[in-house]
C-alpha positions in Angstrom: -10.6 7.0 -16.2 -8.3 5.4 -14.4 -10.0 2.4 -12.3 -7.9 1.9 -8.8 -8.0 -2.0 -8.1 -8.7 -2.1 -3.3 -9.9 -4.4 -0.8 -10.3 -5.8 2.3 -9.0 -9.4 3.5 -10.4 -11.2 6.3 -7.7 -13.1 8.8 -9.1 -15.3 11.1 -6.2 -17.5 13.8 -6.9 -20.9 14.8 -8.3 -19.3 17.9 -10.6 -17.1 16.3 -9.1 -13.6 16.4 -9.8 -11.7 13.1 -7.4 -9.4 11.6 -8.7 -6.9 8.7 -6.5 -5.9 6.1 -7.1 -3.1 3.5 -5.0 -3.3 -0.1 -5.0 -0.5 -2.6 -3.1 -0.2 -5.3 -0.6 2.7 -6.0 -0.5 4.4 -8.8 2.4 6.8 -10.2 2.6 10.1 -8.0 0.5 13.1 -10.2 3.4 15.0 -9.0 6.1 13.1 -10.9 6.0 15.5 -13.7 6.7 18.1 -11.7 8.6 17.0 -9.3 10.4 14.5 -11.1 11.2 10.8 -11.3 10.3 9.2 -7.7 13.3 7.5 -6.3 11.3 4.5 -5.4 11.0 1.7 -8.2 8.0 0.3 -6.6 5.0 2.7 -6.0 3.4 0.9 -3.0 7.2 1.4 -1.6 6.7 5.2 -1.9 3.5 5.9 -0.6 4.7 3.4 2.8 7.7 5.2 3.2 5.6 8.3 3.2 3.3 7.0 5.5 6.4 6.2 7.8 7.3 9.3 7.8 4.5 11.4 8.5 3.3 8.8 11.3 4.7 9.2 15.1 3.6 5.6 15.3 3.6 3.2 12.4 1.4 0.4 11.5 3.3 -2.9 12.0 1.2 -4.4 9.0 2.2 -1.7 6.9 3.5 -2.8 3.7 3.7 -3.3 -0.5 3.5 -5.9 -2.5 2.9 -6.7 -6.8 0.7 -9.1 -8.4 1.3 -11.5 -10.8 0.5 -8.6 -13.6 3.0 -6.4 -12.2 0.4 -3.9 -10.5 1.7 -2.3 -7.4 -0.2 -2.4 -3.9 0.3 -1.0 -0.5 -1.7 -3.0 2.7 -2.5 -1.8 6.0 -4.3 -3.0 8.8 -8.3 -1.7 8.8 
């Protein structure tokens, strides 16, 4: 069984305006064994680029990062 890390971060400005960001762990694609190796070295980047291709207006906070243990994540505004 795989455990995928995800969560929500609440950020508040000095003027008390809230911003909710959702982050999710980006695992390798289940299609990779059949479609070939992914051209992206970062799984979060693969997911973000796929979402930007499919959405007419993309989330301005959509992005990707890694943690200190080398796990790939992507994040978006909630």
